[in-house]
Structure formats: structure tokens, C-alpha cells
N, CA, C and O atoms as a Tinker XYZ file with bonds, in Angstrom:
   488  protein
     1  N     64.926000  146.190000  174.012000    73     2
     2  CA    64.851000  147.143000  175.033000    64     1     3
     3  C     65.755000  148.484000  175.028000    63     2     4     5
     4  O     66.983000  148.415000  175.087000    81     3
     5  N     65.222000  149.417000  174.971000    73     3     6
     6  CA    65.778000  150.572000  174.224000    64     5     7
     7  C     66.184000  151.204000  174.981000    63     6     8     9
     8  O     65.194000  151.367000  175.695000    81     7
     9  N     67.219000  151.922000  175.567000    73     7    10
    10  CA    68.087000  153.054000  176.208000    64     9    11
    11  C     66.977000  154.185000  177.395000    63    10    12    13
    12  O     67.233000  154.774000  178.446000    81    11
    13  N     65.649000  154.050000  176.495000    73    11    14
    14  CA    64.578000  154.806000  176.983000    64    13    15
    15  C     63.829000  153.780000  177.827000    63    14    16    17
    16  O     63.195000  154.636000  178.444000    81    15
    17  N     63.561000  153.078000  178.148000    73    15    18
    18  CA    62.508000  152.088000  178.539000    64    17    19
    19  C     62.457000  152.506000  179.890000    63    18    20    21
    20  O     63.509000  152.664000  180.508000    81    19
    21  N     61.341000  152.707000  180.429000    73    19    22
    22  CA    61.019000  152.736000  181.513000    64    21    23
    23  C     60.017000  151.965000  182.005000    63    22    24    25
    24  O     59.159000  151.846000  181.129000    81    23
    25  N     59.716000  151.369000  183.026000    73    23    26
    26  CA    58.837000  150.381000  183.688000    64    25    27
    27  C     57.619000  151.131000  183.862000    63    26    28    29
    28  O     56.526000  150.616000  183.626000    81    27
    29  N     57.759000  152.439000  184.302000    73    27    30
    30  CA    56.980000  152.677000  184.657000    64    29    31
    31  C     55.813000  153.338000  183.556000    63    30    32    33
    32  O     54.749000  153.763000  184.005000    81    31
    33  N     55.951000  153.359000  182.878000    73    31    34
    34  CA    55.302000  153.405000  181.312000    64    33    35
    35  C     54.969000  152.294000  180.707000    63    34    36    37
    36  O     54.493000  152.301000  179.572000    81    35
    37  N     55.154000  151.346000  181.307000    73    35    38
    38  CA    54.275000  149.781000  181.085000    64    37    39
    39  C     53.410000  150.135000  181.999000    63    38    40    41
    40  O     52.272000  150.041000  181.539000    81    39
    41  N     53.430000  150.614000  183.422000    73    39    42
    42  CA    51.881000  150.326000  184.152000    64    41    43
    43  C     50.950000  151.263000  183.775000    63    42    44    45
    44  O     49.741000  151.071000  183.907000    81    43
    45  N     51.552000  152.517000  183.199000    73    43    46
    46  CA    50.531000  153.510000  182.529000    64    45    47
    47  C     49.769000  152.951000  181.071000    63    46    48    49
    48  O     48.768000  153.240000  180.415000    81    47
    49  N     50.628000  152.207000  181.021000    73    47    50
    50  CA    49.855000  151.875000  179.695000    64    49    51
    51  C     48.432000  150.447000  180.273000    63    50    52    53
    52  O     47.227000  150.208000  180.197000    81    51
    53  N     49.538000  149.980000  180.743000    73    51    54
    54  CA    48.164000  148.952000  181.334000    64    53    55
    55  C     46.773000  149.777000  182.142000    63    54    56    57
    56  O     45.712000  149.264000  182.497000    81    55
    57  N     47.226000  151.233000  182.273000    73    55    58
    58  CA    46.007000  151.010000  182.892000    64    57    59
    59  C     45.389000  152.327000  181.664000    63    58    60    61
    60  O     44.674000  153.217000  182.125000    81    59
    61  N     45.609000  152.332000  180.695000    73    59    62
    62  CA    45.236000  153.008000  180.000000    64    61    63
    63  C     44.594000  151.940000  179.043000    63    62    64    65
    64  O     43.705000  152.394000  178.321000    81    63
    65  N     44.870000  150.651000  178.910000    73    63    66
    66  CA    44.271000  149.613000  178.315000    64    65    67
    67  C     42.998000  149.315000  179.041000    63    66    68    69
    68  O     41.935000  149.342000  178.420000    81    67
    69  N     43.047000  148.976000  180.573000    73    67    70
    70  CA    42.060000  148.572000  181.143000    64    69    71
    71  C     40.606000  149.901000  181.414000    63    70    72    73
    72  O     39.429000  149.686000  181.703000    81    71
    73  N     41.499000  151.552000  181.112000    73    71    74
    74  CA    40.197000  152.169000  181.512000    64    73    75
    75  C     39.449000  152.383000  179.713000    63    74    76    77
    76  O     38.262000  152.676000  179.564000    81    75
    77  N     40.525000  152.142000  178.383000    73    75    78
    78  CA    39.546000  151.912000  177.230000    64    77    79
    79  C     39.017000  150.782000  177.060000    63    78    80    81
    80  O     38.348000  150.707000  176.029000    81    79
    81  N     39.086000  149.434000  177.983000    73    79    82
    82  CA    38.176000  148.538000  177.851000    64    81    83
    83  C     36.799000  148.458000  178.832000    63    82    84    85
    84  O     35.841000  147.755000  178.513000    81    83
    85  N     36.826000  149.293000  180.105000    73    83    86
    86  CA    35.822000  149.818000  180.704000    64    85    87
    87  C     34.950000  150.747000  179.802000    63    86    88    89
    88  O     33.725000  150.807000  179.909000    81    87
    89  N     35.709000  151.491000  178.874000    73    87    90
    90  CA    34.717000  152.687000  178.212000    64    89    91
    91  C     34.273000  151.956000  177.050000    63    90    92    93
    92  O     33.502000  152.523000  176.276000    81    91
    93  N     34.746000  150.481000  176.765000    73    91    94
    94  CA    33.879000  150.045000  175.347000    64    93    95
    95  C     34.601000  150.226000  174.374000    63    94    96    97
    96  O     33.919000  149.995000  173.376000    81    95
    97  N     35.632000  150.519000  174.093000    73    95    98
    98  CA    36.783000  151.197000  173.068000    64    97    99
    99  C     36.117000  152.434000  172.730000    63    98   100   101
   100  O     36.216000  152.850000  171.576000    81    99
   101  N     35.382000  153.140000  173.681000    73    99   102
   102  CA    34.914000  154.738000  172.746000    64   101   103
   103  C     36.319000  155.624000  173.758000    63   102   104   105
   104  O     36.866000  155.366000  174.830000    81   103
   105  N     36.483000  156.814000  172.656000    73   103   106
   106  CA    37.517000  157.678000  172.880000    64   105   107
   107  C     37.282000  158.584000  174.207000    63   106   108   109
   108  O     36.138000  158.967000  174.452000    81   107
   109  N     38.113000  158.848000  174.866000    73   107   110
   110  CA    37.905000  159.367000  175.776000    64   109   111
   111  C     37.583000  160.768000  175.794000    63   110   112   113
   112  O     37.452000  161.248000  176.920000    81   111
   113  N     37.401000  161.659000  174.660000    73   111   114
   114  CA    37.116000  162.971000  174.460000    64   113   115
   115  C     36.410000  162.849000  172.904000    63   114   116   117
   116  O     37.005000  162.077000  172.151000    81   115
   117  N     35.545000  163.339000  172.505000    73   115   118
   118  CA    34.765000  162.588000  171.237000    64   117   119
   119  C     34.283000  164.110000  170.965000    63   118   120   121
   120  O     33.121000  164.398000  170.678000    81   119
   121  N     35.444000  165.136000  171.109000    73   119   122
   122  CA    34.278000  167.111000  170.738000    64   121   123
   123  C     35.286000  167.137000  169.856000    63   122   124   125
   124  O     36.370000  166.587000  169.663000    81   123
   125  N     34.386000  168.183000  169.245000    73   123   126
   126  CA    35.154000  168.695000  167.639000    64   125   127
   127  C     35.320000  170.174000  168.442000    63   126   128   129
   128  O     36.241000  170.853000  167.987000    81   127
   129  N     34.711000  170.670000  169.359000    73   127   130
   130  CA    34.302000  171.860000  169.668000    64   129   131
   131  C     35.950000  172.427000  169.641000    63   130   132   133
   132  O     36.874000  171.795000  170.153000    81   131
   133  N     36.126000  173.928000  168.839000    73   131   134
   134  CA    37.393000  174.335000  168.334000    64   133   135
   135  C     38.463000  175.179000  169.215000    63   134   136   137
   136  O     39.573000  175.602000  168.889000    81   135
   137  N     37.750000  175.284000  170.453000    73   135   138
   138  CA    38.309000  176.037000  171.605000    64   137   139
   139  C     39.282000  175.226000  172.326000    63   138   140   141
   140  O     39.961000  175.844000  173.146000    81   139
   141  N     39.471000  174.126000  172.216000    73   139   142
   142  CA    40.051000  173.356000  172.851000    64   141   143
   143  C     41.271000  173.060000  171.676000    63   142   144   145
   144  O     42.300000  172.554000  172.125000    81   143
   145  N     41.230000  173.295000  170.447000    73   143   146
   146  CA    42.387000  173.075000  169.555000    64   145   147
   147  C     42.910000  174.913000  169.672000    63   146   148   149
   148  O     44.054000  175.222000  169.339000    81   147
   149  N     41.863000  176.032000  170.200000    73   147   150
   150  CA    42.915000  177.632000  170.032000    64   149   151
   151  C     43.611000  177.352000  171.164000    63   150   152   153
   152  O     44.795000  177.607000  170.945000    81   151
   153  N     43.412000  176.868000  172.497000    73   151   154
   154  CA    43.719000  177.446000  173.621000    64   153   155
   155  C     45.723000  176.581000  173.511000    63   154   156   157
   156  O     46.566000  177.045000  174.279000    81   155
   157  N     45.947000  175.949000  172.973000    73   155   158
   158  CA    47.312000  175.277000  172.981000    64   157   159
   159  C     48.161000  176.454000  171.945000    63   158   160   161
   160  O     49.312000  176.877000  172.048000    81   159
   161  N     47.123000  176.764000  170.963000    73   159   162
   162  CA    47.559000  178.077000  170.173000    64   161   163
   163  C     48.255000  178.741000  170.549000    63   162   164   165
   164  O     49.479000  178.773000  170.677000    81   163
   165  N     46.923000  179.743000  170.898000    73   163   166
   166  CA    47.323000  180.666000  171.730000    64   165   167
   167  C     48.253000  180.638000  172.968000    63   166   168   169
   168  O     48.999000  181.520000  173.395000    81   167
   169  N     48.053000  179.604000  173.352000    73   167   170
   170  CA    49.870000  179.684000  174.616000    64   169   171
   171  C     51.012000  179.662000  173.956000    63   170   172   173
   172  O     51.996000  180.162000  174.501000    81   171
   173  N     51.146000  178.987000  172.432000    73   171   174
   174  CA    52.165000  178.928000  172.024000    64   173   175
   175  C     52.190000  180.314000  170.924000    63   174   176   177
   176  O     53.212000  180.685000  170.347000    81   175
   177  N     50.906000  180.935000  170.791000    73   175   178
   178  CA    51.951000  182.799000  170.088000    64   177   179
   179  C     52.173000  183.334000  171.161000    63   178   180   181
   180  O     52.816000  184.382000  171.115000    81   179
   181  N     51.800000  182.899000  172.292000    73   179   182
   182  CA    52.124000  184.384000  173.808000    64   181   183
   183  C     53.410000  183.710000  173.960000    63   182   184   185
   184  O     54.352000  184.501000  174.007000    81   183
   185  N     53.767000  182.288000  174.064000    73   183   186
   186  CA    55.157000  182.030000  174.040000    64   185   187
   187  C     56.104000  182.649000  172.897000    63   186   188   189
   188  O     57.257000  182.961000  173.195000    81   187
   189  N     55.632000  182.822000  171.620000    73   187   190
   190  CA    56.633000  183.472000  170.712000    64   189   191
   191  C     57.037000  184.717000  171.034000    63   190   192   193
   192  O     58.180000  185.070000  171.326000    81   191
   193  N     55.710000  185.602000  170.947000    73   191   194
   194  CA    55.836000  186.766000  171.680000    64   193   195
   195  C     56.918000  187.291000  172.682000    63   194   196   197
   196  O     57.761000  188.187000  172.640000    81   195
   197  N     56.520000  186.316000  173.634000    73   195   198
   198  CA    57.981000  186.155000  175.280000    64   197   199
   199  C     59.065000  186.193000  174.891000    63   198   200   201
   200  O     59.938000  186.846000  175.463000    81   199
   201  N     59.281000  185.437000  173.733000    73   199   202
   202  CA    60.562000  184.965000  173.294000    64   201   203
   203  C     61.680000  186.207000  173.137000    63   202   204   205
   204  O     62.828000  185.965000  173.509000    81   203
   205  N     61.430000  187.255000  172.706000    73   203   206
   206  CA    62.119000  188.226000  172.681000    64   205   207
   207  C     63.200000  188.705000  173.622000    63   206   208   209
   208  O     64.279000  189.175000  173.261000    81   207
   209  N     62.681000  188.488000  175.223000    73   207   210
   210  CA    63.125000  188.566000  176.601000    64   209   211
   211  C     64.579000  187.862000  176.528000    63   210   212   213
   212  O     65.625000  188.237000  177.059000    81   211
   213  N     64.302000  186.557000  175.587000    73   211   214
   214  CA    65.684000  185.616000  176.036000    64   213   215
   215  C     67.030000  186.361000  175.361000    63   214   216   217
   216  O     68.205000  186.228000  175.704000    81   215
   217  N     66.341000  187.376000  174.046000    73   215   218
   218  CA    68.089000  187.941000  173.625000    64   217   219
   219  C     67.327000  189.451000  174.074000    63   218   220   221
   220  O     66.127000  189.722000  174.053000    81   219
   221  N     68.298000  190.163000  174.414000    73   219   222
   222  CA    67.979000  191.682000  174.925000    64   221   223
   223  C     67.717000  192.400000  173.369000    63   222   224   225
   224  O     66.616000  192.591000  172.851000    81   223
   225  N     68.938000  192.703000  172.845000    73   223   226
   226  CA    68.432000  193.770000  171.621000    64   225   227
   227  C     67.958000  193.611000  170.186000    63   226   228   229
   228  O     67.373000  194.332000  169.378000    81   227
   229  N     68.637000  191.895000  170.200000    73   227   230
   230  CA    67.974000  191.410000  168.589000    64   229   231
   231  C     66.186000  191.013000  169.091000    63   230   232   233
   232  O     65.214000  190.981000  168.336000    81   231
   233  N     66.211000  190.774000  170.456000    73   231   234
   234  CA    64.875000  190.399000  170.749000    64   233   235
   235  C     63.461000  191.423000  170.108000    63   234   236   237
   236  O     62.515000  191.091000  169.394000    81   235
   237  N     63.847000  192.827000  170.753000    73   235   238
   238  CA    63.108000  193.569000  170.293000    64   237   239
   239  C     63.151000  194.282000  168.951000    63   238   240   241
   240  O     62.406000  195.200000  168.608000    81   239
   241  N     64.368000  193.593000  168.066000    73   239   242
   242  CA    64.273000  193.739000  166.496000    64   241   243
   243  C     63.076000  192.967000  165.918000    63   242   244   245
   244  O     62.230000  193.419000  165.147000    81   243
   245  N     63.168000  191.401000  166.554000    73   243   246
   246  CA    62.506000  190.691000  166.414000    64   245   247
   247  C     60.701000  191.097000  166.412000    63   246   248   249
   248  O     59.786000  190.637000  165.729000    81   247
   249  N     60.717000  192.113000  167.459000    73   247   250
   250  CA    59.257000  192.598000  167.707000    64   249   251
   251  C     58.704000  193.329000  166.928000    63   250   252   253
   252  O     57.487000  193.378000  166.749000    81   251
   253  N     59.892000  194.260000  166.140000    73   251   254
   254  CA    59.160000  194.629000  164.886000    64   253   255
   255  C     58.713000  193.898000  163.633000    63   254   256   257
   256  O     57.900000  194.270000  162.786000    81   255
   257  N     59.352000  192.883000  163.692000    73   255   258
   258  CA    58.475000  191.760000  162.426000    64   257   259
   259  C     57.540000  190.874000  162.929000    63   258   260   261
   260  O     56.675000  190.321000  162.250000    81   259
   261  N     57.701000  190.744000  164.053000    73   259   262
   262  CA    56.552000  189.726000  165.010000    64   261   263
   263  C     55.209000  190.700000  165.177000    63   262   264   265
   264  O     54.133000  190.112000  165.064000    81   263
   265  N     55.178000  191.774000  165.370000    73   263   266
   266  CA    53.993000  192.404000  165.513000    64   265   267
   267  C     53.140000  192.484000  164.900000    63   266   268   269
   268  O     52.106000  192.093000  165.443000    81   267
   269  N     53.025000  192.931000  163.668000    73   267   270
   270  CA    51.731000  192.533000  163.031000    64   269   271
   271  C     51.425000  191.513000  162.158000    63   270   272   273
   272  O     50.489000  191.564000  161.360000    81   271
   273  N     52.506000  190.194000  162.336000    73   271   274
   274  CA    51.846000  188.632000  162.553000    64   273   275
   275  C     51.103000  188.693000  163.579000    63   274   276   277
   276  O     49.878000  188.593000  163.508000    81   275
   277  N     51.625000  188.831000  164.457000    73   275   278
   278  CA    50.801000  188.562000  166.003000    64   277   279
   279  C     49.369000  189.459000  165.625000    63   278   280   281
   280  O     48.249000  189.001000  165.848000    81   279
   281  N     49.588000  190.693000  165.068000    73   279   282
   282  CA    47.971000  191.090000  165.102000    64   281   283
   283  C     46.983000  190.791000  163.801000    63   282   284   285
   284  O     45.832000  191.201000  163.654000    81   283
   285  N     47.543000  190.189000  163.149000    73   283   286
   286  CA    46.877000  189.321000  161.589000    64   285   287
   287  C     46.351000  188.111000  161.762000    63   286   288   289
   288  O     45.472000  187.688000  161.012000    81   287
   289  N     46.928000  187.290000  162.965000    73   287   290
   290  CA    46.752000  185.948000  163.415000    64   289   291
   291  C     45.945000  186.858000  164.837000    63   290   292   293
   292  O     44.821000  186.357000  164.828000    81   291
   293  N     45.958000  187.480000  165.531000    73   291   294
   294  CA    45.066000  187.390000  166.959000    64   293   295
   295  C     43.359000  187.722000  165.893000    63   294   296   297
   296  O     42.374000  187.045000  166.189000    81   295
   297  N     43.266000  188.679000  164.850000    73   295   298
   298  CA    42.151000  188.952000  164.155000    64   297   299
   299  C     41.531000  187.596000  163.610000    63   298   300   301
   300  O     40.315000  187.434000  163.721000    81   299
   301  N     42.232000  186.725000  163.088000    73   299   302
   302  CA    41.855000  185.524000  162.079000    64   301   303
   303  C     41.332000  184.556000  163.243000    63   302   304   305
   304  O     40.237000  184.004000  163.129000    81   303
   305  N     42.176000  184.360000  164.405000    73   303   306
   306  CA    41.594000  183.656000  165.433000    64   305   307
   307  C     40.247000  183.841000  166.025000    63   306   308   309
   308  O     39.346000  183.003000  165.991000    81   307
   309  N     40.187000  185.149000  166.632000    73   307   310
   310  CA    39.251000  185.765000  167.305000    64   309   311
   311  C     38.049000  186.387000  166.528000    63   310   312   313
   312  O     36.931000  186.028000  166.898000    81   311
   313  N     38.106000  186.951000  165.874000    73   311   314
   314  CA    37.382000  187.960000  164.745000    64   313   315
   315  C     36.447000  188.870000  165.361000    63   314   316   317
   316  O     36.467000  189.162000  166.556000    81   315
   317  N     35.604000  189.322000  164.483000    73   315   318
   318  CA    34.827000  189.948000  165.434000    64   317   319
   319  C     35.263000  191.434000  165.826000    63   318   320   321
   320  O     36.148000  192.128000  165.326000    81   319
   321  N     34.189000  191.777000  167.096000    73   319   322
   322  CA    34.886000  192.823000  167.968000    64   321   323
   323  C     36.095000  192.584000  168.734000    63   322   324   325
   324  O     36.998000  193.418000  168.789000    81   323
   325  N     36.127000  191.615000  169.246000    73   323   326
   326  CA    37.222000  190.980000  170.004000    64   325   327
   327  C     38.557000  190.913000  169.372000    63   326   328   329
   328  O     39.681000  191.244000  169.751000    81   327
   329  N     37.965000  190.247000  168.009000    73   327   330
   330  CA    39.270000  190.416000  167.313000    64   329   331
   331  C     40.319000  191.538000  166.706000    63   330   332   333
   332  O     41.501000  191.285000  166.471000    81   331
   333  N     39.670000  192.861000  166.485000    73   331   334
   334  CA    39.870000  194.061000  165.878000    64   333   335
   335  C     40.801000  194.280000  166.990000    63   334   336   337
   336  O     42.025000  194.228000  167.110000    81   335
   337  N     39.696000  194.573000  167.854000    73   335   338
   338  CA    40.762000  195.363000  169.092000    64   337   339
   339  C     41.592000  194.508000  169.740000    63   338   340   341
   340  O     42.448000  195.191000  170.301000    81   339
   341  N     41.790000  193.181000  169.972000    73   339   342
   342  CA    42.969000  192.199000  170.239000    64   341   343
   343  C     43.969000  192.396000  169.680000    63   342   344   345
   344  O     45.081000  192.548000  170.184000    81   343
   345  N     43.558000  192.421000  168.153000    73   343   346
   346  CA    44.493000  192.717000  167.424000    64   345   347
   347  C     45.634000  194.054000  167.198000    63   346   348   349
   348  O     46.816000  194.268000  166.929000    81   347
   349  N     44.269000  194.796000  167.538000    73   347   350
   350  CA    45.084000  196.268000  167.940000    64   349   351
   351  C     46.047000  196.208000  169.100000    63   350   352   353
   352  O     47.202000  196.616000  168.980000    81   351
   353  N     45.552000  195.673000  170.282000    73   351   354
   354  CA    46.696000  195.658000  171.523000    64   353   355
   355  C     47.589000  194.912000  171.601000    63   354   356   357
   356  O     48.659000  195.210000  172.132000    81   355
   357  N     47.235000  193.381000  170.901000    73   355   358
   358  CA    48.185000  192.779000  170.839000    64   357   359
   359  C     49.570000  193.427000  169.330000    63   358   360   361
   360  O     50.784000  193.228000  169.363000    81   359
   361  N     48.825000  194.131000  168.282000    73   359   362
   362  CA    50.026000  195.048000  167.942000    64   361   363
   363  C     51.057000  195.967000  168.800000    63   362   364   365
   364  O     52.277000  196.007000  168.642000    81   363
   365  N     50.412000  196.575000  169.588000    73   363   366
   366  CA    50.744000  197.614000  170.405000    64   365   367
   367  C     51.679000  197.067000  171.627000    63   366   368   369
   368  O     52.549000  197.776000  172.132000    81   367
   369  N     51.409000  195.736000  172.047000    73   367   370
   370  CA    52.401000  194.807000  172.939000    64   369   371
   371  C     53.230000  194.143000  172.471000    63   370   372   373
   372  O     53.836000  193.354000  173.195000    81   371
   373  N     53.439000  194.219000  171.506000    73   371   374
   374  CA    54.280000  193.439000  170.783000    64   373   375
   375  C     54.911000  194.632000  170.447000    63   374   376   377
   376  O     56.069000  194.275000  170.664000    81   375
   377  N     55.028000  196.115000  169.971000    73   375   378
   378  CA    55.734000  196.926000  169.437000    64   377   379
   379  C     56.619000  197.583000  170.208000    63   378   380   381
   380  O     57.785000  197.891000  169.962000    81   379
   381  N     55.549000  197.885000  171.760000    73   379   382
   382  CA    55.938000  198.840000  172.807000    64   381   383
   383  C     57.428000  197.632000  173.330000    63   382   384   385
   384  O     57.284000  196.411000  173.274000    81   383
   385  N     58.270000  198.055000  173.629000    73   383   386
   386  CA    59.199000  197.524000  174.273000    64   385   387
   387  C     59.109000  197.180000  175.609000    63   386   388   389
   388  O     59.007000  198.313000  176.081000    81   387
   389  N     59.068000  196.311000  176.716000    73   387   390
   390  CA    58.788000  195.728000  177.927000    64   389   391
   391  C     57.562000  195.352000  178.280000    63   390   392   393
   392  O     57.264000  195.049000  179.435000    81   391
   393  N     56.706000  195.345000  177.230000    73   391   394
   394  CA    55.329000  194.868000  176.868000    64   393   395
   395  C     55.206000  193.159000  176.450000    63   394   396   397
   396  O     54.203000  192.632000  175.968000    81   395
   397  N     56.289000  192.590000  176.722000    73   395   398
   398  CA    56.018000  191.362000  175.706000    64   397   399
   399  C     55.322000  190.292000  176.726000    63   398   400   401
   400  O     54.756000  189.247000  176.406000    81   399
   401  N     55.500000  190.800000  177.979000    73   399   402
   402  CA    54.961000  189.381000  179.093000    64   401   403
   403  C     53.391000  189.685000  179.426000    63   402   404   405
   404  O     52.839000  189.310000  180.460000    81   403
   405  N     53.052000  190.084000  178.865000    73   403   406
   406  CA    51.451000  190.207000  178.783000    64   405   407
   407  C     51.124000  188.965000  177.555000    63   406   408   409
   408  O     51.437000  188.933000  176.365000    81   407
   409  N     50.354000  187.977000  178.421000    73   407   410
   410  CA    49.843000  186.620000  177.599000    64   409   411
   411  C     48.522000  187.221000  176.678000    63   410   412   413
   412  O     47.399000  186.895000  177.063000    81   411
   413  N     48.656000  188.153000  175.387000    73   411   414
   414  CA    47.157000  188.755000  174.826000    64   413   415
   415  C     46.586000  187.686000  174.268000    63   414   416   417
   416  O     45.357000  187.732000  174.211000    81   415
   417  N     47.149000  186.669000  173.808000    73   415   418
   418  CA    46.064000  185.476000  173.439000    64   417   419
   419  C     45.550000  184.897000  174.501000    63   418   420   421
   420  O     44.320000  184.918000  174.489000    81   419
   421  N     46.074000  184.334000  175.511000    73   419   422
   422  CA    45.709000  183.586000  176.031000    64   421   423
   423  C     44.599000  184.270000  177.253000    63   422   424   425
   424  O     43.808000  183.618000  177.935000    81   423
   425  N     44.797000  185.638000  177.283000    73   423   426
   426  CA    43.547000  186.308000  177.937000    64   425   427
   427  C     42.602000  186.225000  177.106000    63   426   428   429
   428  O     41.601000  185.663000  177.551000    81   427
   429  N     42.554000  186.559000  176.115000    73   427   430
   430  CA    41.522000  186.772000  174.813000    64   429   431
   431  C     40.588000  185.233000  174.925000    63   430   432   433
   432  O     39.370000  185.117000  174.783000    81   431
   433  N     41.677000  184.052000  175.246000    73   431   434
   434  CA    40.760000  183.201000  174.867000    64   433   435
   435  C     40.166000  183.156000  176.210000    63   434   436   437
   436  O     38.950000  182.987000  176.118000    81   435
   437  N     40.608000  183.250000  177.519000    73   435   438
   438  CA    40.225000  183.518000  178.838000    64   437   439
   439  C     38.580000  184.054000  178.657000    63   438   440   441
   440  O     37.592000  183.397000  178.988000    81   439
   441  N     38.577000  185.458000  178.028000    73   439   442
   442  CA    37.748000  186.138000  178.130000    64   441   443
   443  C     36.741000  185.408000  177.231000    63   442   444   445
   444  O     35.591000  185.415000  177.669000    81   443
   445  N     37.015000  184.540000  175.614000    73   443   446
   446  CA    36.089000  184.466000  174.964000    64   445   447
   447  C     35.275000  182.922000  174.972000    63   446   448   449
   448  O     34.477000  182.417000  174.182000    81   447
   449  N     35.751000  182.549000  175.978000    73   447   450
   450  CA    35.406000  181.048000  176.421000    64   449   451
   451  C     35.437000  180.426000  177.941000    63   450   452   453
   452  O     35.430000  179.207000  178.113000    81   451
   453  N     35.464000  181.153000  178.789000    73   451   454
   454  CA    35.464000  181.098000  180.279000    64   453   455
   455  C     34.888000  181.956000  180.491000    63   454   456   457
   456  O     33.880000  181.630000  181.117000    81   455
   457  N     34.983000  183.605000  180.205000    73   455   458
   458  CA    34.111000  184.668000  180.981000    64   457   459
   459  C     32.468000  184.443000  180.646000    63   458   460   461
   460  O     32.112000  184.039000  179.539000    81   459
   461  N     31.806000  184.654000  181.391000    73   459   462
   462  CA    30.350000  184.457000  180.893000    64   461   463
   463  C     29.942000  185.348000  180.089000    63   462   464   465
   464  O     29.810000  186.405000  180.707000    81   463
   465  N     29.617000  185.469000  178.777000    73   463   466
   466  CA    29.638000  186.297000  177.753000    64   465   467
   467  C     27.982000  186.536000  177.659000    63   466   468   469
   468  O     27.618000  187.283000  176.750000    81   467
   469  N     27.149000  186.072000  178.357000    73   467   470
   470  CA    25.899000  186.283000  178.180000    64   469   471
   471  C     24.967000  187.693000  178.227000    63   470   472   473
   472  O     25.198000  188.208000  179.320000    81   471
   473  N     24.224000  188.329000  177.643000    73   471   474
   474  CA    23.971000  189.886000  177.563000    64   473   475
   475  C     22.409000  190.068000  178.162000    63   474   476   477
   476  O     21.396000  189.479000  177.784000    81   475
   477  N     22.507000  190.778000  178.904000    73   475   478
   478  CA    21.402000  190.648000  179.445000    64   477   479
   479  C     20.720000  191.913000  179.038000    63   478   480   481
   480  O     21.223000  192.989000  178.714000    81   479
   481  N     19.258000  191.496000  179.138000    73   479   482
   482  CA    18.213000  192.390000  178.221000    64   481   483
   483  C     17.681000  193.545000  179.314000    63   482   484   485
   484  O     17.184000  193.103000  180.350000    81   483
   485  N     17.749000  194.868000  179.161000    73   483   486
   486  CA    17.170000  195.598000  180.279000    64   485   487
   487  C     15.928000  196.204000  180.066000    63   486   488
   488  O     15.386000  196.835000  180.973000    81   487
């Protein structure tokens, strides 16, 4: 028994085994949808951008290096019109002091995957 052993883990493990048996050993999620992979990446990218607030003077110097990287990654993730406009916005948001708190990547993910993007024909 290790130092980090908690009896609650045994309870959860039994529940997972029971669920697995009820599902017939099928995995809970069998999707290859890339949007579920992109969301954690977007959150991590926003956290990296916001990390400059932890060290006041050095953090703003970090933004000079992070801004172009952020813009390129943004364009690579979202491509097309959203990638170009969002990449430029991400660059400006990172390079301007005090604006790092805006979660640009997460907002773009929400706009792309959660907001109704159906085009209406007039």
C-alpha cells in the first residue's frame, strides 16, 4: 500500500468496472471529432498567454516573443477567415500591455463550434 492510496479510488474503480460491464466493454466516447481535442489546447494556449501577469516586468517582455507564436498557432488551429482575423487579434492582444486576460483561443473555439454558424439564404 503506497502513501498516496485512498479508499475512495477503490470505490470509483469499482463503479467504472461496473459501467464498463454494462456497456459491453465499449468505450464511453468513440468520437474522432477534433473539436474535443482542440478545446484543451485552446485553454492551454490562453493560460500560457495569461501567465505573463505572474511576473510583472519580465512577463511583458515574454509577450514580445509570445505574440507572434500565438498568432501563428491561432492561424494553424482555425485557418481561413477566423484564423486570419483571430491570429491578428491574438497578436495584438498579446503585444498590448494589460490585454492578456482575454481568452482569445477559447472565445474562437466557442465561436467556431458552439455558436450557430448556419448561413441563411435571403
